Biopython code that builds the backbone (N, CA, C, O; Angstrom):
import numpy as np
from Bio.PDB.StructureBuilder import StructureBuilder

atoms = [
    (1, "MET", "N", (23.684, -46.766, 168.623)),
    (1, "MET", "CA", (25.083, -46.711, 169.094)),
    (1, "MET", "C", (25.304, -45.797, 170.216)),
    (1, "MET", "O", (24.732, -44.707, 170.234)),
    (2, "SER", "N", (26.165, -46.197, 171.236)),
    (2, "SER", "CA", (26.488, -45.345, 172.374)),
    (2, "SER", "C", (27.353, -44.272, 171.814)),
    (2, "SER", "O", (28.106, -44.439, 170.855)),
    (3, "ARG", "N", (27.188, -43.069, 172.524)),
    (3, "ARG", "CA", (28.148, -41.854, 172.059)),
    (3, "ARG", "C", (29.333, -41.924, 173.020)),
    (3, "ARG", "O", (30.160, -41.013, 172.978)),
    (4, "TYR", "N", (29.469, -42.843, 173.805)),
    (4, "TYR", "CA", (30.739, -43.104, 174.626)),
    (4, "TYR", "C", (31.627, -44.126, 173.869)),
    (4, "TYR", "O", (31.102, -45.178, 173.505)),
    (5, "ILE", "N", (32.870, -43.902, 173.620)),
    (5, "ILE", "CA", (33.837, -44.713, 172.990)),
    (5, "ILE", "C", (34.390, -45.745, 173.945)),
    (5, "ILE", "O", (34.981, -46.747, 173.542)),
    (6, "TYR", "N", (34.179, -45.472, 175.245)),
    (6, "TYR", "CA", (34.887, -46.269, 176.348)),
    (6, "TYR", "C", (33.801, -47.009, 177.016)),
    (6, "TYR", "O", (32.664, -46.536, 177.011)),
    (7, "PRO", "N", (34.095, -48.283, 177.669)),
    (7, "PRO", "CA", (33.104, -49.075, 178.361)),
    (7, "PRO", "C", (32.730, -48.444, 179.687)),
    (7, "PRO", "O", (33.526, -47.830, 180.397)),
    (8, "ARG", "N", (31.368, -48.662, 179.977)),
    (8, "ARG", "CA", (31.025, -47.997, 181.206)),
    (8, "ARG", "C", (31.246, -49.185, 182.249)),
    (8, "ARG", "O", (31.042, -50.362, 181.952)),
    (9, "THR", "N", (31.689, -48.753, 183.511)),
    (9, "THR", "CA", (31.862, -49.707, 184.526)),
    (9, "THR", "C", (30.558, -49.841, 185.221)),
    (9, "THR", "O", (29.590, -49.176, 184.854)),
    (10, "SER", "N", (30.491, -50.719, 186.262)),
    (10, "SER", "CA", (29.331, -50.972, 187.087)),
    (10, "SER", "C", (29.093, -49.700, 187.965)),
    (10, "SER", "O", (27.991, -49.291, 188.330)),
    (11, "LEU", "N", (30.265, -49.163, 188.234)),
    (11, "LEU", "CA", (30.191, -47.810, 189.082)),
    (11, "LEU", "C", (29.410, -46.729, 188.499)),
    (11, "LEU", "O", (28.555, -46.070, 189.090)),
    (12, "THR", "N", (29.803, -46.598, 187.209)),
    (12, "THR", "CA", (28.917, -45.595, 186.416)),
    (12, "THR", "C", (27.572, -46.082, 186.062)),
    (12, "THR", "O", (26.697, -45.216, 186.059)),
    (13, "ARG", "N", (27.240, -47.214, 185.780)),
    (13, "ARG", "CA", (25.981, -47.733, 185.617)),
    (13, "ARG", "C", (24.963, -47.567, 186.799)),
    (13, "ARG", "O", (23.770, -47.284, 186.685)),
    (14, "SER", "N", (25.706, -47.810, 188.026)),
    (14, "SER", "CA", (24.819, -47.708, 189.247)),
    (14, "SER", "C", (24.612, -46.154, 189.619)),
    (14, "SER", "O", (23.593, -45.764, 190.189)),
    (15, "ALA", "N", (25.587, -45.367, 189.274)),
    (15, "ALA", "CA", (25.393, -43.947, 189.512)),
    (15, "ALA", "C", (24.306, -43.344, 188.502)),
    (15, "ALA", "O", (23.633, -42.356, 188.799)),
    (16, "ILE", "N", (24.208, -43.926, 187.458)),
    (16, "ILE", "CA", (23.127, -43.496, 186.385)),
    (16, "ILE", "C", (21.942, -43.898, 187.004)),
    (16, "ILE", "O", (21.086, -43.055, 187.273)),
    (17, "GLY", "N", (21.768, -45.200, 187.292)),
    (17, "GLY", "CA", (20.620, -45.678, 187.939)),
    (17, "GLY", "C", (20.047, -45.100, 189.182)),
    (17, "GLY", "O", (18.834, -45.130, 189.387)),
    (18, "ARG", "N", (20.964, -44.528, 190.086)),
    (18, "ARG", "CA", (20.448, -43.767, 191.283)),
    (18, "ARG", "C", (19.965, -42.533, 190.833)),
    (18, "ARG", "O", (18.932, -42.106, 191.349)),
    (19, "LEU", "N", (20.630, -41.767, 189.806)),
    (19, "LEU", "CA", (20.116, -40.457, 189.215)),
    (19, "LEU", "C", (18.775, -40.696, 188.659)),
    (19, "LEU", "O", (17.877, -39.936, 189.021)),
    (20, "GLY", "N", (18.493, -41.705, 187.776)),
    (20, "GLY", "CA", (17.354, -42.080, 187.194)),
    (20, "GLY", "C", (16.299, -42.166, 188.190)),
    (20, "GLY", "O", (15.213, -41.622, 187.987)),
    (21, "ALA", "N", (16.570, -42.867, 189.340)),
    (21, "ALA", "CA", (15.579, -43.141, 190.408)),
    (21, "ALA", "C", (15.300, -41.932, 191.067)),
    (21, "ALA", "O", (14.128, -41.728, 191.384)),
    (22, "ALA", "N", (16.138, -41.110, 191.327)),
    (22, "ALA", "CA", (15.772, -39.842, 191.926)),
    (22, "ALA", "C", (14.997, -38.880, 191.064)),
    (22, "ALA", "O", (14.349, -37.951, 191.545)),
    (23, "CYS", "N", (15.083, -39.134, 189.766)),
    (23, "CYS", "CA", (14.283, -38.253, 188.871)),
    (23, "CYS", "C", (13.067, -38.869, 188.468)),
    (23, "CYS", "O", (12.328, -38.226, 187.722)),
    (24, "GLY", "N", (12.694, -40.156, 188.885)),
    (24, "GLY", "CA", (11.671, -40.924, 188.464)),
    (24, "GLY", "C", (10.306, -40.504, 189.025)),
    (24, "GLY", "O", (10.193, -39.652, 189.906)),
    (25, "ASN", "N", (9.375, -41.093, 188.516)),
    (25, "ASN", "CA", (7.942, -40.778, 188.990)),
    (25, "ASN", "C", (7.406, -41.483, 190.321)),
    (25, "ASN", "O", (6.447, -41.030, 190.946)),
    (26, "LEU", "N", (8.029, -42.503, 190.658)),
    (26, "LEU", "CA", (7.665, -43.212, 191.877)),
    (26, "LEU", "C", (7.849, -42.370, 193.216)),
    (26, "LEU", "O", (6.924, -42.036, 193.956)),
    (27, "ARG", "N", (9.079, -42.110, 193.386)),
    (27, "ARG", "CA", (9.489, -41.293, 194.582)),
    (27, "ARG", "C", (10.575, -40.315, 194.149)),
    (27, "ARG", "O", (11.747, -40.498, 194.479)),
    (28, "PRO", "N", (10.217, -39.356, 193.466)),
    (28, "PRO", "CA", (11.168, -38.253, 193.092)),
    (28, "PRO", "C", (11.749, -37.535, 194.174)),
    (28, "PRO", "O", (11.054, -37.050, 195.067)),
    (29, "GLU", "N", (13.032, -37.439, 194.139)),
    (29, "GLU", "CA", (14.116, -36.664, 195.182)),
    (29, "GLU", "C", (14.831, -35.597, 194.468)),
    (29, "GLU", "O", (16.052, -35.644, 194.322)),
    (30, "PRO", "N", (14.123, -34.659, 194.031)),
    (30, "PRO", "CA", (15.001, -33.487, 193.246)),
    (30, "PRO", "C", (16.055, -32.896, 194.205)),
    (30, "PRO", "O", (17.035, -32.376, 193.672)),
    (31, "GLU", "N", (15.985, -32.909, 195.479)),
    (31, "GLU", "CA", (16.945, -32.359, 196.233)),
    (31, "GLU", "C", (18.333, -33.205, 196.187)),
    (31, "GLU", "O", (19.385, -32.703, 196.584)),
    (32, "ARG", "N", (18.253, -34.567, 195.658)),
    (32, "ARG", "CA", (19.477, -35.239, 195.700)),
    (32, "ARG", "C", (20.022, -35.258, 194.221)),
    (32, "ARG", "O", (21.063, -35.875, 193.991)),
    (33, "VAL", "N", (19.408, -34.657, 193.295)),
    (33, "VAL", "CA", (19.717, -34.661, 191.811)),
    (33, "VAL", "C", (21.254, -34.083, 191.695)),
    (33, "VAL", "O", (22.084, -34.755, 191.082)),
    (34, "PRO", "N", (21.615, -32.845, 192.284)),
    (34, "PRO", "CA", (22.697, -32.188, 192.093)),
    (34, "PRO", "C", (23.954, -33.197, 192.412)),
    (34, "PRO", "O", (24.929, -33.352, 191.677)),
    (35, "ASP", "N", (23.724, -33.835, 193.642)),
    (35, "ASP", "CA", (24.840, -34.629, 194.199)),
    (35, "ASP", "C", (24.831, -35.957, 193.384)),
    (35, "ASP", "O", (25.929, -36.483, 193.202)),
    (36, "LEU", "N", (23.775, -36.533, 192.896)),
    (36, "LEU", "CA", (23.873, -37.690, 192.081)),
    (36, "LEU", "C", (24.497, -37.468, 190.684)),
    (36, "LEU", "O", (25.257, -38.242, 190.101)),
    (37, "LEU", "N", (24.044, -36.281, 190.256)),
    (37, "LEU", "CA", (24.679, -35.871, 188.699)),
    (37, "LEU", "C", (26.205, -35.722, 188.910)),
    (37, "LEU", "O", (26.936, -36.217, 188.052)),
    (38, "ARG", "N", (26.736, -35.109, 189.933)),
    (38, "ARG", "CA", (28.155, -35.016, 190.369)),
    (38, "ARG", "C", (28.657, -36.513, 190.261)),
    (38, "ARG", "O", (29.587, -36.819, 189.514)),
    (39, "ASP", "N", (27.969, -37.449, 191.072)),
    (39, "ASP", "CA", (28.545, -38.690, 191.067)),
    (39, "ASP", "C", (28.661, -39.376, 189.675)),
    (39, "ASP", "O", (29.664, -40.017, 189.359)),
    (40, "VAL", "N", (27.648, -39.221, 188.904)),
    (40, "VAL", "CA", (27.593, -39.737, 187.465)),
    (40, "VAL", "C", (28.768, -39.184, 186.735)),
    (40, "VAL", "O", (29.478, -39.938, 186.069)),
    (41, "ARG", "N", (29.030, -37.824, 186.830)),
    (41, "ARG", "CA", (30.160, -37.184, 185.959)),
    (41, "ARG", "C", (31.385, -37.653, 186.491)),
    (41, "ARG", "O", (32.269, -37.936, 185.682)),
    (42, "ALA", "N", (31.635, -37.810, 187.890)),
    (42, "ALA", "CA", (32.849, -38.315, 188.302)),
    (42, "ALA", "C", (33.231, -39.890, 187.857)),
    (42, "ALA", "O", (34.377, -40.241, 187.577)),
    (43, "ALA", "N", (32.137, -40.712, 187.845)),
    (43, "ALA", "CA", (32.284, -42.002, 187.481)),
    (43, "ALA", "C", (32.578, -42.254, 185.916)),
    (43, "ALA", "O", (33.281, -43.180, 185.510)),
    (44, "GLN", "N", (31.924, -41.272, 185.068)),
    (44, "GLN", "CA", (32.075, -41.146, 183.709)),
    (44, "GLN", "C", (33.552, -40.666, 183.532)),
    (44, "GLN", "O", (34.261, -41.269, 182.727)),
    (45, "LEU", "N", (34.005, -39.712, 184.175)),
    (45, "LEU", "CA", (35.449, -39.231, 183.982)),
    (45, "LEU", "C", (36.494, -40.298, 184.497)),
    (45, "LEU", "O", (37.591, -40.414, 183.950)),
    (46, "GLU", "N", (36.125, -41.036, 185.526)),
    (46, "GLU", "CA", (37.000, -42.151, 185.801)),
    (46, "GLU", "C", (37.071, -43.328, 184.699)),
    (46, "GLU", "O", (38.091, -43.974, 184.461)),
    (47, "ASP", "N", (35.925, -43.488, 184.116)),
    (47, "ASP", "CA", (35.919, -44.585, 182.959)),
    (47, "ASP", "C", (36.658, -44.057, 181.890)),
    (47, "ASP", "O", (37.424, -44.820, 181.302)),
    (48, "HIS", "N", (36.560, -42.810, 181.510)),
    (48, "HIS", "CA", (37.272, -42.287, 180.398)),
    (48, "HIS", "C", (38.692, -42.332, 180.612)),
    (48, "HIS", "O", (39.409, -42.848, 179.754)),
    (49, "VAL", "N", (39.219, -41.802, 181.760)),
    (49, "VAL", "CA", (40.566, -41.650, 181.902)),
    (49, "VAL", "C", (41.111, -43.124, 182.148)),
    (49, "VAL", "O", (42.300, -43.285, 181.874)),
    (50, "ALA", "N", (40.472, -44.119, 182.582)),
    (50, "ALA", "CA", (41.018, -45.438, 182.520)),
    (50, "ALA", "C", (41.096, -46.016, 181.197)),
    (50, "ALA", "O", (41.912, -46.920, 181.017)),
    (51, "TYR", "N", (40.359, -45.620, 180.242)),
    (51, "TYR", "CA", (40.106, -46.068, 178.927)),
    (51, "TYR", "C", (41.483, -45.296, 178.003)),
    (51, "TYR", "O", (42.135, -45.886, 177.142)),
    (52, "VAL", "N", (41.647, -44.197, 178.338)),
    (52, "VAL", "CA", (42.635, -43.346, 177.714)),
    (52, "VAL", "C", (43.978, -43.882, 177.979)),
    (52, "VAL", "O", (44.819, -44.124, 177.112)),
    (53, "LEU", "N", (44.128, -44.067, 179.385)),
    (53, "LEU", "CA", (45.434, -44.559, 180.024)),
    (53, "LEU", "C", (45.757, -45.938, 179.434)),
    (53, "LEU", "O", (46.924, -46.206, 179.148)),
    (54, "SER", "N", (44.720, -46.865, 179.232)),
    (54, "SER", "CA", (44.875, -48.156, 178.750)),
    (54, "SER", "C", (45.329, -48.283, 177.270)),
    (54, "SER", "O", (45.824, -49.317, 176.819)),
    (55, "GLN", "N", (45.112, -47.097, 176.514)),
    (55, "GLN", "CA", (45.360, -47.061, 175.058)),
    (55, "GLN", "C", (46.831, -46.366, 174.694)),
    (55, "GLN", "O", (47.241, -46.279, 173.536)),
    (56, "ALA", "N", (47.507, -45.923, 175.770)),
    (56, "ALA", "CA", (48.688, -45.209, 175.497)),
    (56, "ALA", "C", (49.808, -45.523, 176.516)),
    (56, "ALA", "O", (49.619, -46.069, 177.602)),
    (57, "PRO", "N", (50.963, -45.119, 176.042)),
    (57, "PRO", "CA", (52.226, -45.348, 176.942)),
    (57, "PRO", "C", (51.976, -44.619, 178.338)),
    (57, "PRO", "O", (51.206, -43.675, 178.512)),
    (58, "PRO", "N", (52.708, -45.187, 179.220)),
    (58, "PRO", "CA", (52.523, -44.358, 180.565)),
    (58, "PRO", "C", (52.847, -42.846, 180.747)),
    (58, "PRO", "O", (53.754, -42.308, 180.110)),
    (59, "LEU", "N", (52.174, -42.276, 181.521)),
    (59, "LEU", "CA", (52.397, -40.753, 181.418)),
    (59, "LEU", "C", (53.702, -40.427, 182.058)),
    (59, "LEU", "O", (54.216, -41.210, 182.856)),
    (60, "THR", "N", (54.230, -39.337, 181.742)),
    (60, "THR", "CA", (55.528, -39.005, 182.566)),
    (60, "THR", "C", (54.969, -38.306, 183.769)),
    (60, "THR", "O", (53.774, -38.100, 183.982)),
    (61, "ASP", "N", (56.003, -37.958, 184.547)),
    (61, "ASP", "CA", (55.788, -37.336, 185.887)),
    (61, "ASP", "C", (55.241, -36.083, 185.577)),
    (61, "ASP", "O", (54.169, -35.877, 186.146)),
    (62, "GLU", "N", (55.675, -35.117, 184.798)),
    (62, "GLU", "CA", (55.159, -33.832, 184.474)),
    (62, "GLU", "C", (53.611, -34.017, 183.785)),
    (62, "GLU", "O", (52.789, -33.112, 183.928)),
    (63, "GLN", "N", (53.357, -34.948, 183.214)),
    (63, "GLN", "CA", (52.061, -35.128, 182.615)),
    (63, "GLN", "C", (51.076, -35.358, 183.749)),
    (63, "GLN", "O", (50.022, -34.730, 183.856)),
    (64, "ARG", "N", (51.511, -36.353, 184.633)),
    (64, "ARG", "CA", (50.661, -36.652, 185.802)),
    (64, "ARG", "C", (50.405, -35.458, 186.743)),
    (64, "ARG", "O", (49.299, -35.281, 187.253)),
    (65, "ALA", "N", (51.399, -34.688, 186.947)),
    (65, "ALA", "CA", (51.339, -33.555, 187.785)),
    (65, "ALA", "C", (50.278, -32.515, 187.224)),
    (65, "ALA", "O", (49.481, -31.910, 187.941)),
    (66, "ARG", "N", (50.373, -32.393, 185.891)),
    (66, "ARG", "CA", (49.408, -31.404, 185.357)),
    (66, "ARG", "C", (48.029, -31.856, 185.382)),
    (66, "ARG", "O", (47.090, -31.061, 185.425)),
    (67, "ILE", "N", (47.868, -33.289, 185.354)),
    (67, "ILE", "CA", (46.356, -33.756, 185.519)),
    (67, "ILE", "C", (46.025, -33.678, 186.884)),
    (67, "ILE", "O", (44.901, -33.242, 187.137)),
    (68, "VAL", "N", (46.777, -34.014, 187.850)),
    (68, "VAL", "CA", (46.359, -33.932, 189.195)),
    (68, "VAL", "C", (46.016, -32.425, 189.559)),
    (68, "VAL", "O", (45.151, -32.112, 190.377)),
    (69, "ALA", "N", (46.809, -31.526, 188.840)),
    (69, "ALA", "CA", (46.668, -29.953, 189.238)),
    (69, "ALA", "C", (45.246, -29.612, 188.702)),
    (69, "ALA", "O", (44.577, -28.797, 189.338)),
    (70, "LEU", "N", (44.749, -30.171, 187.592)),
    (70, "LEU", "CA", (43.371, -29.955, 187.015)),
    (70, "LEU", "C", (42.266, -30.424, 187.960)),
    (70, "LEU", "O", (41.246, -29.760, 188.146)),
    (71, "LEU", "N", (42.504, -31.552, 188.527)),
    (71, "LEU", "CA", (41.713, -32.223, 189.504)),
    (71, "LEU", "C", (41.631, -31.322, 190.886)),
    (71, "LEU", "O", (40.697, -31.508, 191.667)),
    (72, "GLY", "N", (42.486, -30.496, 191.107)),
    (72, "GLY", "CA", (42.498, -29.777, 192.249)),
    (72, "GLY", "C", (43.295, -30.476, 193.290)),
    (72, "GLY", "O", (43.163, -30.053, 194.438)),
    (73, "GLY", "N", (44.178, -31.572, 193.065)),
    (73, "GLY", "CA", (44.892, -32.078, 194.085)),
    (73, "GLY", "C", (46.436, -31.760, 194.030)),
    (73, "GLY", "O", (47.287, -32.383, 194.665)),
    (74, "GLY", "N", (46.662, -30.753, 193.223)),
    (74, "GLY", "CA", (48.068, -30.221, 193.189)),
    (74, "GLY", "C", (48.166, -28.706, 193.419)),
    (74, "GLY", "O", (47.231, -28.003, 193.803)),
    (75, "GLU", "N", (49.333, -28.314, 193.157)),
    (75, "GLU", "CA", (49.712, -26.849, 193.600)),
    (75, "GLU", "C", (49.864, -26.091, 192.315)),
    (75, "GLU", "O", (50.163, -24.897, 192.334)),
]
sb = StructureBuilder()
sb.init_structure("model")
sb.init_model(0)
sb.init_chain("A")
sb.init_seg("    ")
for serial, (resi, resn, name, xyz) in enumerate(atoms, 1):
    if name == "N":
        sb.init_residue(resn, " ", resi, " ")
    sb.init_atom(name, np.array(xyz, "f"), 0.0, 1.0, " ", f" {name:<3s}", serial, name[0])
structure = sb.get_structure()
């Protein structure tokens, strides 16, 4: 059983695949791993947020502002 309760999108699966390829034995690219890991985490966050938002009533303006601030896009 997957430890994730939300479905993974093709964006997330692709990011995981690129990370796996960079870590693989055929042509390892360790210098790319930090950026690829960041991409995987961002895709996973996007999947999770989309899932949570689909299960709840719409957010208020105040709630949206707090979340935007957490992501560094707010003041």
